[in-house]
C-alpha positions, 0 to 999 in steps of 0.5 A: 690169822687174818680171819682172826684179826677181822673177828677181833678188831674188824677191817677198819681197826686193822687198817688204822693200826697199820697206818700208825705203824707206818707213820711211826716208822717214817718219823723214826727215819726222819729223826735219824737223818736230822740227827746225822745232819746236826752232828755233821755240822759240828765239824768246822775245819778249813771250811770255805767261809763266804764273808764276815763283817766286823762289830758283831754282825756277820754277812750271810750269803742271803745278805742277812745279818745275824747279831751276836746274840743269835750267833751265841744261841746257834752255837749253844745248840751245837749248830756251827755254820761256816758263815759265823767264823770271825775274820774269815777272808782275812785268815784265808778261810783257815779255822784250825783247832790245834795250832796256835799259828797255822797261818805262817805269814811274814808280817815284818815286811807288810806294806800296808797299815791295818786299822784295828778297832779297840773300842770294846777292849776288856782287860783279861786280868787286872793285876801287876805285870811280872814278865814283859814281851821280849828276850828272857835269860838272854836266849829265850824269847817271850811272846806275851806278857805275864800278869800276877794272879791267884789260882781261881781268879777270873780271866776275861775275853778281851773282845767279842769273838769265837773260841778257836782252841781249848787244850793243854800243852806242855809249855802253855798248860791249859790255854785258850785261843780266841779269834775276834771280829776285829781281826786279832787273836788272843791267847790265855795260858796257864789256866787252872780251868777253861770255862768255854768250848771250841767254836763257842761265841763269847762276849768282850769281858765274859769270863772264859777261864780261871787263872792257874799255874799249869804247864811250864810255870814258876808260879800262878800267873796269866800268860797273855798274847795278842796276835795278828795273822798268827804273829805276836804283837808287843802288848804294850804297843796296844795296852796300858797295863797299869790302867787296864785299858787300850791306849787308843780307840783305833790301833794302826798296825804296821811292819814296825810292830813286827820289827823284832822278827828281824832281830830274832832272825839274826840271833846266833847261839853258842853251845857250851862244851867241856872245858869252855870258859867265858874268856875262851868263848869270848876269844873264839867268837870275837865278842867281849865278855861284857857283851856275852854277860849282857846278852845272857843275863849272867855274870863274869863268875857265873858257872857254865854248864855243858850244853848251855846255850849262850847268845852272842849276836 
């Protein structure tokens, strides 16, 4: 066979062909390992993140700074590096793509005041407020604020940041959570369609989804939350919802913003049983009927259902 090759191609031709085959093999091996490395970089979960800096610049281990445009280009290519995650040290290097609040921090007793930059704030949806932050129907606590919309209306990111969660839940429906470079996180719920992906870098004012009526919802609206270290902040402490703007350019967060947590911890409920009446419950608990009606948004002649929860503190 070798004699036949020499006759047909000559010695030089055979060596040249063999070199080409070896080179192609080496190129294939290199491409294989390159693809494995790029694929592995897509998994970012509780990674040790060196340092982050606010206002669109990230500090790397090499003391370089990467602008928001560069970060967007990197994430668009699927290149996710732990150094680009916003407010990493503040959040103890936790980057969870499933839980809205994986941090479990108690801020009602926070000793210090934290200054948050609101200069680039963009309103997510310019429409009227339909439901406020706080107790609803007496026993249910509403951790955000709702604004009216039409299905398909654009929903915008409030600040520059990185998308932490895009998923569907029973209560939230389709929702998005974004971690921002100023240390806040925002939640956008009941969307008809998210338009971003996990780990995507977004700009303030960028459209991230379309309004909808998914999840536990009685009509098309946006459920909007502002959180710090996982704990919801009363939105009206920060935002003028009638003028679609931040109240101040710089916001000082302190324990007062989380005082509602102590009220929640003191709330007690009574579960209605067969034969119960408001007057009987009032005598049993030592709480006036008027107070029960006020706390639960009911009337004296309201029909009680077995299993219904009544707040009495």
